[in-house]
C-alpha positions as CSV (number, residue, x, y, z in Angstrom):
1,X,132.2,187.1,158.9
2,X,131.4,186.5,162.5
3,X,132.4,182.9,163.6
4,X,131.9,180.6,166.5
5,X,134.6,181.4,169.0
6,X,136.5,178.1,168.8
7,X,137.5,178.7,165.2
8,X,140.8,180.6,165.7
9,X,143.6,179.0,163.6
10,X,143.5,178.8,159.8
11,X,142.7,175.1,159.9
12,X,140.0,175.6,162.4
13,X,138.5,178.4,160.4
14,X,138.5,176.4,157.2
15,X,136.9,173.4,159.0
16,X,134.4,175.6,160.7
17,X,133.4,177.5,157.5
18,X,133.3,174.5,155.1
19,X,132.5,171.3,157.0
20,X,131.3,171.6,160.6
21,X,127.6,171.5,160.9
22,X,127.0,170.9,157.2
23,X,125.0,167.8,156.4
24,X,127.3,165.1,155.1
25,X,126.1,162.0,153.3
26,X,129.2,160.5,151.7
27,X,130.1,157.2,153.4
28,X,133.9,157.6,153.0
29,X,133.8,161.0,154.6
30,X,131.4,159.7,157.3
31,X,134.0,157.0,158.1
32,X,136.9,159.5,158.1
33,X,135.1,161.7,160.6
34,X,134.1,158.9,163.0
35,X,137.8,157.8,163.0
36,X,139.1,161.3,163.4
37,X,136.6,161.9,166.3
38,X,137.9,158.8,168.0
39,X,141.5,159.8,167.4
40,X,140.8,163.1,169.0
41,X,139.9,161.6,172.4
42,X,142.1,163.3,174.9
43,X,143.7,165.6,172.3
44,X,142.7,168.8,170.7
45,X,140.7,169.0,167.5
46,X,143.3,171.4,166.1
47,X,146.0,168.7,166.4
48,X,143.7,166.3,164.5
49,X,143.2,168.8,161.8
50,X,147.0,169.3,161.5
51,X,147.5,165.6,161.1
52,X,144.4,164.9,159.0
53,X,146.2,164.8,155.6
54,X,148.9,162.5,157.0
55,X,146.3,160.2,158.5
56,X,144.5,160.1,155.1
57,X,147.7,159.0,153.5
58,X,148.6,156.5,156.2
59,X,145.1,155.1,156.4
60,X,144.5,154.5,152.6
61,X,142.3,157.5,152.2
62,X,140.0,156.2,155.0
63,X,138.9,153.4,152.8
64,X,137.0,151.2,155.4
65,X,137.3,148.0,153.3
66,X,141.1,148.4,153.0
67,X,141.4,149.3,156.7
68,X,139.3,146.2,157.7
69,X,142.1,144.1,156.2
70,X,144.9,145.7,158.3
71,X,146.8,143.1,160.4
72,X,149.2,143.3,163.4
73,X,152.1,144.0,161.1
74,X,150.3,147.0,159.6
75,X,149.5,148.3,163.1
76,X,153.2,148.1,163.9
77,X,154.1,149.9,160.7
78,X,151.6,152.7,161.7
79,X,153.0,152.9,165.2
80,X,156.3,153.9,163.6
81,X,154.8,156.8,161.6
82,X,155.5,160.1,163.5
83,X,153.0,162.0,161.3
84,X,149.9,160.3,162.7
85,X,148.3,159.7,166.2
86,X,150.4,156.7,167.4
87,X,148.1,155.3,170.1
88,X,147.9,151.5,169.8
89,X,144.4,151.3,171.2
90,X,143.2,153.9,168.7
91,X,144.9,152.2,165.8
92,X,143.4,148.9,166.8
93,X,140.0,150.6,167.0
94,X,140.6,151.9,163.5
95,X,140.5,148.4,162.2
96,X,137.7,147.3,164.5
97,X,135.6,150.3,163.5
98,X,136.3,149.6,159.8
99,X,134.8,146.1,160.2
100,X,131.8,147.5,162.0
101,X,131.3,150.2,159.4
102,X,131.4,147.7,156.5
103,X,128.9,145.5,158.3
104,X,126.5,148.4,158.6
105,X,127.0,149.3,155.0
106,X,126.1,145.7,154.0
107,X,123.1,145.7,156.3
108,X,121.6,149.1,155.5
109,X,123.0,149.7,152.0
110,X,125.1,152.6,153.3
111,X,126.3,154.0,156.6
112,X,124.6,157.2,155.7
113,X,121.2,155.6,155.7
114,X,122.0,154.1,159.1
115,X,123.4,157.1,160.9
116,X,121.0,159.7,159.6
117,X,117.9,157.7,160.6
118,X,118.7,158.7,164.2
119,X,117.5,162.2,163.3
120,X,114.8,161.2,160.8
121,X,117.2,162.4,158.0
122,X,116.9,166.1,159.2
123,X,119.5,168.1,161.0
124,X,118.8,169.3,164.5
125,X,119.1,173.1,164.3
126,X,120.0,174.4,167.7
127,X,119.9,178.1,168.5
128,X,122.7,178.9,170.8
129,X,123.8,182.4,171.6
130,X,126.8,181.5,173.8
131,X,129.4,178.7,173.4
132,X,128.8,177.7,177.0
133,X,125.2,176.6,176.1
134,X,126.4,173.8,173.8
135,X,126.2,170.5,175.5
136,X,129.0,167.9,175.5
137,X,126.4,165.2,175.0
138,X,122.7,164.6,174.8
139,X,120.2,161.8,175.3
140,X,120.5,161.2,171.5
141,X,124.3,161.0,171.6
142,X,123.9,158.6,174.5
143,X,121.6,156.4,172.4
144,X,123.8,156.5,169.3
145,X,126.9,155.7,171.4
146,X,125.1,152.6,172.8
147,X,124.0,151.5,169.4
148,X,127.4,151.9,167.8
149,X,129.0,150.0,170.7
150,X,126.5,147.2,170.3
151,X,127.6,147.0,166.7
152,X,131.3,146.7,167.7
153,X,132.6,150.2,167.4
154,X,135.3,151.5,169.8
155,X,136.0,155.1,170.9
156,X,132.4,156.1,170.4
157,X,131.4,157.4,173.8
158,X,128.6,159.9,174.1
159,X,130.9,163.0,173.9
160,X,132.6,161.6,170.8
161,X,129.2,160.8,169.3
162,X,128.0,164.3,169.9
163,X,131.1,165.8,168.3
164,X,130.6,163.4,165.4
165,X,126.9,164.6,165.1
166,X,128.2,168.2,164.9
167,X,130.9,167.3,162.5
168,X,128.6,165.6,160.0
169,X,125.8,168.1,160.4
170,X,123.3,165.9,162.2
171,X,123.4,168.8,164.7
172,X,124.0,172.4,163.7
173,X,125.6,174.1,166.7
174,X,126.8,177.2,165.0
175,X,125.9,180.2,167.2
176,X,122.8,182.0,166.0
177,X,125.0,185.0,165.1
178,X,127.6,182.9,163.2
179,X,127.9,183.6,159.5
180,X,128.5,179.9,158.7
181,X,125.1,179.0,160.1
């Protein structure tokens, strides 16, 4: 199968073929991916995929309600875990984002209802022929970034938001010739 050029390692290929660009509506997975996208800032996505299972274990399966209760002692414990991304600002953002995520769930009934409303509940199907055509951000990712920040989220700049949109299938940026499209 022809694949988008960035999918080269086994983990990348599995993620590309089975997750990236596919519409996702499960709140726990939506939370996991917004956290992973923030953790990726300044790092490679391949590294995040390599540490994903360890982060799932360390972060209580990405349970937002449990993470919202993490205290400074838990952050210190996480800082000692060599299997995860040990960046204090990102770990503090994990807790902050869990609080913001839970508030949105309470207000809208689910995070899924909130986030997918930005695209009228329909994926944006782009038609790229070359990887260089894919933008790093768009006016929509700018808007989502601003809205998430207003609601208290951290590590949700416009580039992270666009990557998140791709990850959860709000945007399908598979090449037009890609078999996973």
